[in-house]
C-alpha positions, 0 to 999 in steps of 0.5 A: 404706681406700685409694682408687685411681682409674682410667679404664677405657673412659672411665669413672672407677672408684673402688677401695674396697678391692683386698684384702678379703673378701665380708663387707666388700662386704656391709658397704659395701652395707649402709652405702650402703643405710642412710646414703645411702638407695640402693636396689639395683635389680639384683643379679647374683651369680656364684661369684666376682663380685657386681655390684649396680646402684643409683641415686645422685643420678639417676646409675646406678652399680654396686657391684662385688666380685671375689674377686681385685680387691676392691670398687669403684664405677663408672658403669653406662654404658660411655660415662659422662658427667662427672656419672657420674664426679662421683657415683662420686667422691662415693660414694667420698669418703663411704665413705672416712670410714666404718669397716668 
C-alpha cells in the first residue's frame, strides 16, 4: 500500500489506497476492529461513499471510502488538534504493515 498525506481544511488525511474496491475497505475495517479493537460508532453508507466513525486512543476518526478516491482516514472534527493528526498517522502506519 502507498500512503499520501495531505491537509484538507487543516486536518491530516492518510490515503490508504487511492485505487481500490469496496472489498478492501471492508478488509481494512475488519483489521481495525480485530487487531486494534476499535468499535465503529456510526456508519453512513451511501451509494458511492462510506464513512465509518471510530474512536482510537480517545481521538474520533473516520474511515472513509469513495469509489473514485479509494480509502482514507481523517479526524472527524474539521478543526482538528495535533493529537488527532498523530492518531491518524499511527493508524496509517499500522495499516501500512498489514497485507490486504
